[in-house]
C-alpha positions in Angstrom: 5.8 -15.1 -53.6 3.5 -12.3 -52.8 1.9 -10.7 -50.0 -1.8 -11.4 -49.6 -4.2 -9.2 -47.3 -7.4 -11.1 -46.5 -10.5 -9.8 -44.7 -11.8 -12.4 -42.3 -15.5 -13.1 -41.5 -15.0 -11.4 -38.1 -13.9 -8.3 -39.7 -10.3 -8.7 -39.1 -7.5 -8.8 -41.5 -4.9 -11.4 -42.1 -1.6 -10.7 -43.8 0.4 -13.7 -45.3 3.1 -14.5 -47.7 1.7 -16.8 -50.4 3.7 -19.0 -53.1 1.8 -20.1 -56.1 4.3 -22.1 -58.0 2.7 -25.3 -56.9 -0.7 -24.1 -56.2 -1.5 -21.4 -53.7 0.5 -22.1 -50.4 0.9 -19.9 -47.3 4.4 -19.6 -46.5 4.3 -17.4 -43.7 1.6 -15.7 -41.5 2.2 -12.2 -40.2 -0.7 -12.0 -38.1 -4.3 -10.8 -37.8 -5.2 -7.2 -37.1 -8.4 -5.1 -36.8 -7.5 -2.2 -39.0 -6.3 -1.2 -42.4 -3.6 0.9 -40.9 -2.2 -2.0 -38.9 -2.6 -4.3 -41.8 -0.4 -2.0 -44.1 2.4 -2.2 -41.4 2.2 -6.0 -41.4 2.3 -5.9 -45.3 5.5 -3.8 -45.0 7.1 -6.4 -42.7 6.0 -9.2 -45.1 7.5 -7.5 -48.3 10.9 -6.8 -46.3 10.9 -10.7 -45.2 10.5 -11.7 -48.8 13.3 -9.5 -49.9 15.6 -10.6 -47.0 14.8 -14.4 -46.9 13.4 -15.3 -50.3 15.3 -12.7 -52.7 12.1 -12.4 -54.8 10.1 -9.5 -56.2 7.1 -8.6 -54.2 3.6 -8.7 -55.7 0.8 -7.0 -53.7 -2.4 -9.1 -54.2 -5.3 -6.7 -54.3 -3.4 -3.6 -55.3 -4.9 -2.0 -58.5 -1.8 -0.1 -59.6 1.8 1.2 -58.8 0.2 4.7 -58.6 -2.2 3.6 -56.0 0.6 2.2 -54.0 2.5 5.3 -54.2 -0.5 7.4 -53.1 -0.8 5.0 -50.1 2.9 5.1 -49.1 2.8 8.9 -49.2 -0.4 9.0 -47.2 1.3 6.6 -44.6 4.4 8.9 -44.5 2.4 12.0 -43.8 0.3 10.2 -41.2 3.7 9.4 -39.4 4.9 13.1 -39.2 5.3 13.7 -35.5 6.2 17.4 -35.5 7.5 20.3 -37.6 9.6 23.0 -36.2 11.3 26.2 -37.8 14.5 25.8 -35.7 17.1 26.2 -38.4 18.4 29.5 -36.9 19.1 27.5 -33.8 20.9 24.9 -35.6 23.2 27.5 -37.0 23.8 29.4 -34.0 24.2 26.6 -31.3 27.5 25.5 -32.6 28.9 29.0 -32.7 27.7 29.6 -29.3 29.7 26.5 -28.2 32.7 27.4 -30.2 33.1 30.6 -28.4 33.0 28.9 -25.1 29.7 29.9 -23.7 28.8 26.2 -23.2 31.0 26.4 -20.2 28.1 28.0 -18.4 26.1 24.9 -17.5 22.6 26.2 -18.0 20.5 26.0 -21.2 18.3 28.9 -20.0 21.0 31.2 -21.0 21.5 29.7 -24.5 17.8 29.8 -25.2 17.6 33.5 -24.1 20.6 34.3 -26.3 19.7 32.5 -29.4 16.2 33.9 -29.2 17.5 37.3 -28.8 19.3 37.0 -32.2 16.4 35.3 -34.1 13.4 37.1 -32.6 14.2 39.8 -29.9 11.0 40.3 -27.8 9.8 40.4 -24.2 10.6 37.4 -22.0 7.1 36.4 -21.9 6.8 36.5 -25.6 10.3 34.6 -25.7 8.7 31.6 -23.7 6.1 31.1 -26.5 8.6 31.6 -29.2 11.0 28.8 -27.8 8.1 26.5 -27.5 6.6 27.0 -30.9 9.7 27.2 -33.0 12.4 25.4 -31.0 10.3 22.8 -29.1 12.1 24.3 -25.8 9.7 24.2 -22.8 11.1 27.0 -20.7 8.8 28.8 -18.3 8.8 32.5 -17.5 9.7 31.7 -13.8 12.8 29.8 -15.1 13.7 32.8 -17.1 13.6 35.3 -14.1 15.2 32.8 -11.7 18.1 32.4 -14.1 18.4 36.3 -14.7 18.8 36.8 -11.0 21.4 34.0 -11.0 23.2 35.5 -14.0 23.5 38.8 -12.3 25.0 37.4 -9.2 27.5 34.8 -10.4 28.1 34.6 -14.2 28.8 38.1 -15.7 32.3 37.7 -14.9 32.7 34.4 -16.6 30.8 35.8 -19.7 33.4 38.4 -20.2 36.3 36.0 -19.5 35.1 33.7 -22.2 34.6 36.5 -24.6 38.1 37.9 -24.1 39.7 34.5 -24.3 38.0 33.7 -27.6 38.8 37.1 -29.0 42.6 36.8 -28.0 42.5 33.2 -29.8 41.0 34.5 -33.1 43.4 37.5 -33.1 46.3 35.2 -32.9 46.9 35.4 -29.2 47.2 39.2 -28.5 44.5 41.9 -28.1 46.5 45.0 -29.1 44.2 47.8 -29.9 41.0 48.1 -27.9 38.3 50.7 -28.7 36.2 52.3 -26.1 32.7 54.2 -26.4 29.6 54.4 -24.3 25.9 54.8 -25.1 22.5 55.1 -23.4 19.6 52.6 -23.1 16.3 54.0 -21.9 13.5 52.5 -20.1 9.5 52.7 -20.7 9.2 53.5 -16.9 9.5 56.7 -14.8 10.2 54.7 -11.6 13.8 55.8 -10.5 16.3 54.0 -8.5 20.1 54.1 -8.0 20.7 52.8 -11.4 17.9 54.3 -13.6 17.9 57.9 -13.8 17.2 60.6 -16.6 20.4 61.9 -18.1 21.8 63.0 -21.4 20.3 60.6 -23.8 21.8 59.5 -27.1 18.3 58.1 -28.2 16.7 61.4 -27.7 14.7 60.2 -24.7 15.9 62.8 -22.1 12.7 62.5 -20.1 12.8 58.8 -19.7 14.9 56.9 -17.1 18.2 55.3 -18.6 21.4 53.6 -18.1 24.9 54.4 -19.5 26.8 51.4 -21.0 30.5 51.4 -21.6 31.8 49.0 -24.1 35.4 47.8 -25.1 35.8 45.9 -28.4 39.0 44.7 -30.2 40.1 45.3 -33.7 37.5 43.8 -35.9 34.8 44.8 -33.6 34.8 41.7 -31.3 33.1 42.6 -28.0 35.6 42.2 -25.0 34.0 43.8 -21.8 31.2 46.2 -20.6 30.0 48.1 -17.7 26.8 49.5 -16.6 26.5 53.0 -15.1 23.8 55.1 -13.6 21.7 57.0 -16.1 22.9 60.4 -14.9 26.6 59.5 -15.0 28.7 61.9 -17.2 30.1 59.6 -20.1 33.6 61.2 -19.7 33.8 59.6 -16.1 33.0 56.1 -17.5 36.2 55.2 -19.6 38.9 55.1 -16.9 37.1 52.6 -14.6 36.2 50.3 -17.4 39.9 50.1 -18.9 41.4 49.8 -15.6 39.1 47.0 -14.5 39.7 45.3 -18.0 43.5 45.5 -17.9 43.8 44.2 -14.4 41.3 41.4 -14.5 42.7 39.9 -17.8 46.4 40.7 -17.1 46.8 42.4 -20.4 50.1 44.3 -21.5 50.9 46.7 -24.2 47.3 47.6 -24.7 46.6 50.7 -27.0 43.3 52.6 -25.9 41.4 54.3 -28.7 38.6 56.7 -27.9 36.7 59.6 -29.2 37.4 63.3 -28.4 34.0 63.5 -26.6 35.4 61.4 -23.7 38.6 63.2 -23.5 38.4 65.3 -20.3 41.8 66.7 -18.9 41.3 64.4 -16.1 40.9 61.3 -18.4 44.0 62.1 -20.2 45.9 62.6 -17.0 44.7 59.1 -15.7 45.7 57.4 -18.9 49.1 59.0 -18.5 49.4 58.1 -14.8 48.4 54.6 -15.5 51.1 54.3 -18.2 48.6 53.3 -20.9 49.3 53.9 -24.6 46.6 55.7 -26.3 45.2 57.3 -29.6 42.6 59.9 -28.8 40.6 62.4 -30.8 42.0 65.9 -30.1 39.8 68.9 -29.4 42.1 71.1 -31.8 40.1 74.3 -31.0 40.8 74.0 -27.3 44.6 73.7 -27.8 47.0 76.4 -26.6 47.4 79.5 -28.8 50.8 78.3 -30.2 49.4 74.9 -31.2 46.2 76.5 -32.9 48.4 78.9 -34.8 50.6 76.0 -36.0 47.5 74.1 -37.2 46.0 77.0 -39.1 49.5 77.6 -40.6 49.5 74.2 -42.4 48.8 73.6 -46.1 45.3 72.3 -46.8 46.5 69.1 -48.5 44.9 65.7 -48.3 46.7 62.5 -47.5 49.5 64.4 -45.4 50.0 63.9 -41.5 51.7 66.9 -40.1 52.9 66.2 -36.5 53.4 68.6 -33.5 55.3 67.4 -30.5 53.6 68.5 -27.1 55.4 68.4 -24.0 53.7 69.0 -20.4 53.9 67.8 -17.0 51.5 65.8 -14.7 51.2 65.1 -11.0 53.4 62.1 -10.0 53.5 62.0 -6.4 55.8 59.5 -4.6 56.1 58.8 -0.8 59.0 61.0 -0.6 57.6 63.9 -2.7 54.0 64.0 -2.8 54.3 67.2 -5.1 56.5 65.5 -7.7 55.7 65.8 -11.3 56.8 64.0 -14.5 57.1 65.1 -18.0 54.9 63.7 -20.7 55.4 63.9 -24.4 52.6 63.4 -26.9 52.3 63.9 -30.6 49.5 65.8 -32.2 48.7 64.7 -35.7 46.4 66.6 -38.0 44.7 65.8 -41.3 42.8 67.8 -43.8 39.9 66.6 -46.0 38.0 68.7 -48.5 34.9 66.4 -48.0 35.2 67.1 -44.4 35.4 70.8 -45.0 32.4 70.9 -47.3 30.5 68.8 -44.6 31.5 71.4 -41.8 30.5 74.4 -44.0 27.1 72.8 -44.9 26.3 72.0 -41.3 27.2 75.3 -40.2 25.1 77.0 -42.9 22.0 75.0 -41.7 22.7 75.8 -38.2 22.9 79.5 -38.8 20.0 79.5 -41.1 18.0 78.0 -38.2 19.3 80.7 -36.0 18.2 83.5 -38.3 14.8 82.0 -38.6 14.3 81.3 -34.8 15.7 84.6 -33.6 15.1 87.1 -36.4 13.1 89.2 -34.0 16.3 90.0 -32.1 15.0 88.7 -28.8 15.0 85.5 -27.1 13.2 83.9 -24.0 15.3 83.0 -21.0 14.3 79.3 -21.3 15.4 79.4 -25.0 19.0 80.1 -24.1 21.3 77.2 -24.9 24.9 77.6 -25.7 25.3 74.2 -27.3 25.6 73.7 -31.1 25.4 76.6 -33.3 23.9 78.8 -30.6 27.6 79.6 -30.0 27.2 82.2 -32.8 24.7 84.4 -30.6 25.6 87.3 -28.9 23.3 88.1 -26.1 23.0 91.7 -24.8 20.8 93.3 -22.2 19.7 89.9 -21.1 17.1 89.2 -24.0 18.5 91.3 -26.9 20.5 89.0 -29.4 22.4 89.3 -32.6 24.2 86.9 -34.6 28.0 87.4 -34.4 29.5 87.2 -37.9 33.1 87.5 -36.6 32.5 84.2 -34.8 31.3 82.5 -37.9 34.3 83.7 -40.0 36.6 82.4 -37.1 34.7 79.0 -37.3 35.2 78.8 -41.0 38.9 78.5 -40.6 38.7 75.1 -39.0 36.6 73.5 -41.7 38.2 70.3 -42.8 40.7 69.8 -40.0 40.8 66.9 -37.7 43.3 66.1 -34.8 44.6 63.1 -33.2 46.7 62.8 -30.0 48.9 59.9 -29.2 51.9 58.7 -27.0 52.7 55.7 -29.1 55.5 55.3 -31.7 52.9 54.2 -34.3 53.3 56.0 -37.7 51.1 58.9 -38.1 49.1 57.5 -41.0 48.5 54.2 -38.8 47.4 56.3 -35.9 44.7 57.9 -38.0 43.6 54.6 -39.5 43.4 53.0 -36.1 41.3 55.9 -34.7 38.9 55.6 -37.6 38.4 52.1 -36.4 36.2 53.5 -33.7 33.2 52.8 -36.1 33.4 49.2 -34.9 31.9 50.4 -31.5 29.4 52.5 -33.1 28.4 49.5 -35.3 28.3 47.2 -32.1 25.8 49.7 -30.4 23.8 50.0 -33.7 23.3 46.2 -33.9 22.7 45.8 -30.2 20.0 48.5 -30.0 18.7 47.8 -33.5 18.8 44.1 -34.5 18.9 42.7 -31.0 16.6 45.4 -29.6 18.3 45.9 -26.3 16.1 49.0 -25.8 13.7 49.9 -24.5 14.3 47.8 -21.4 11.0 46.4 -19.5 12.8 45.3 -16.3 12.9 47.4 -13.3 15.1 45.8 -10.9 19.0 46.5 -11.1 19.9 42.9 -11.1 17.4 42.0 -14.1 18.4 45.1 -15.8 22.0 44.1 -15.7 21.3 40.6 -16.6 19.3 41.9 -19.7 22.5 43.8 -20.8 24.5 40.6 -20.2 22.3 38.7 -22.5 22.5 41.1 -25.2 26.4 41.4 -24.9 26.6 37.6 -25.4 24.0 37.8 -28.3 26.2 40.3 -30.0 29.2 38.2 -29.5 27.6 35.2 -31.3 26.2 37.5 -34.0 29.6 39.0 -34.5 31.3 35.5 -34.7 28.8 34.3 -37.3 29.5 37.4 -39.2 33.4 36.9 -38.9 32.9 33.2 -40.2 30.7 34.3 -43.1 33.5 36.6 -44.2 36.1 33.9 -44.1 33.7 31.7 -46.1 33.3 34.6 -48.6 29.6 34.0 -48.2 27.7 35.9 -50.8 24.8 37.1 -48.3 24.5 39.4 -45.3 24.1 37.8 -41.9 20.5 39.3 -41.6 19.5 38.0 -44.9 20.8 34.5 -44.1 19.1 34.2 -40.7 15.8 35.5 -42.3 16.0 32.6 -44.8 16.8 30.1 -42.0 13.6 31.1 -40.3 11.6 29.5 -43.3 13.6 26.3 -43.2 11.7 23.4 -41.5 12.8 20.5 -39.4 10.5 17.5 -39.6 10.3 14.6 -37.2 8.7 11.3 -38.2 7.7 8.3 -36.3 9.2 4.9 -37.6 6.6 2.3 -36.6 8.6 -0.8 -37.0 11.7 0.5 -35.2 9.6 2.3 -32.6 12.0 5.4 -33.1 11.9 8.9 -34.5 13.9 10.4 -37.5 14.5 14.2 -37.9 15.4 15.9 -41.0 15.9 19.5 -41.8 14.5 20.2 -45.2 16.0 22.6 -47.7 13.2 23.0 -50.1 13.8 26.2 -52.3 16.9 27.7 -54.0 17.3 30.3 -51.2 17.2 27.6 -48.5 19.7 25.4 -50.4 22.0 28.6 -50.7 22.4 28.6 -47.0 23.0 25.1 -46.4 26.8 25.5 -45.9 26.0 27.6 -42.7 24.8 24.3 -41.0 28.5 22.9 -41.1 30.9 25.6 -39.9 33.3 23.6 -37.7 36.4 24.1 -39.8 36.0 27.8 -39.5 35.9 27.9 -35.6 38.6 29.9 -33.8 
C-alpha cells in the first residue's frame, strides 16, 4: 500500500491510499483539496492510517528521494512555527517568585514588573514593550500605573509579611540577627514635595531631590523590611522607627540588632536600651571617655585578640511613681587591631594631608571653603582666614591607626560579636545590587505613592534575586547569577501549530553548550525553602 497524490483536471488534488498487489486498487480516499499544502496534510493523515490499520510501510508515489521528503517536512515544520519568545529568564524566576509566597498577591501585573526589573530594568513605558516582545505579556502602561497606586495603598504590608515568613522558614524558624543600614536614592527632578527633598547623598547627588531608605536584612542577606523617609532626614534618626515597627509587627523575640557606628547617636543607643533590645554596634572609640581611651591605647597591638572593657552607665527610666528614675546599663566594649587596617588608615591620612598642603599652601582660605569634615580637622584656622596644618593633631591621629571598636549588651563571645558586626556587608551588598543590577535609581516617578510603589517593586525584585542566589549556592552551581540570567536571555521558546490536532506545542530550546549548562535552573522545586 502507498499514498498517491493525483492532480485532477479541475486543478484540485486528490489523495488516496492505493494497493497494487492485485492491480492498482484505491483502498481509501482522503479527500480533494485545492492546494499543495492542504494535500500534504492529507498525505500525512493517509500515511498514519496505513501505519495504524494496515501495518505496512508507506511508499509515497511521486516523491523523488528521501532527501526531498526530508526537506519538505522541514519546510512544513518551519511554516507551522507560530511564535518565538526569549522568555527563559521568566521560566526560571516565576517558580521562585511563587515559592517565596508572592503569588498570594492576586495580580499578575506585580509579577511582570518584578521579573522585568530583574531581567531588564528600565522605565515603565519601556517595560511595557519588553513584556510584550520577550514574554508575550500584554500589559498596558495604564494598567501598570493603576496597579502602582493600588500597591502603595494596600499591599506593601503583605509584601513585607511574606518576605519575613519566607526568611524565617529558610533560617529554620528564627530570625535571630538583623542588620540595619540606610541609603539614599535620587530623582531626575528638582520638584520638591513632602517626601522628595535634597539632603546628604550617598550617590554624590547632593543637589538633586532624594529619599532615604532604611533596610533590615537577616543573616545571609535576606531582605526583611524597609521604610522610606524624606530626603532631608538625618540617617541617624531612621533606625529606631524601623526596628520598633519591625519587631512589633512580626512579634519577634530575642532579636539582636547590628548597626554601623555612623548611626549610633547617643539618643539611638538610649532608645535601644530603653526598648530592651540586644545590640551589636560599631563604637566611636575616639569619642569615648578619657579613661576608656587611655585603656584602648594601652593595649598591645596584636591581631586576632579581643580585649574587653566593661562600661556601666545610667539611662532615664521614668515610672508612673518616679518620673526621674534611672536604671543601670552594662555594656562591653570590644576592640581589635589589624595591621592592614593600620596601613590603610595611614595611607588615607597621608593622601588627605597631601591634598590639604596642596590646597592651602598659601596659608589662607576663603570662608566658603571652610569645611570641618574629613581631613580638614587637621587645619588650624587663625585670624578668620589664616590657616596652618596642625602637626600635633596628625601625630595624635596616628595613635588610633588599626584600632576598631564594637559595643554590645549581649553575652555573645567577643570573637563572634566581631564576626556578626562584619556581617553588615550583606546590607551594603543589598543596596549595591538594588541600585546597580536592578537600577532602582534614578527614580522617574514624581508622586509619593508611585515613588513608594517603585521602591516596593525593587524590594521584591531583590528578594527574588537573593533567593535564586541562595538556591544556586545550595546547588553548587558553577556560575554567577548575573551570568546565568544573561545566558537565559538567549534561550528561545518556540510555539508550533499542530494542523491535525488543532493544538499548539511549546518547547524551550537549549541549542548551545552555554544554554545547556543552565538547564538545571529550570527545575528548582527540590531546593525551595
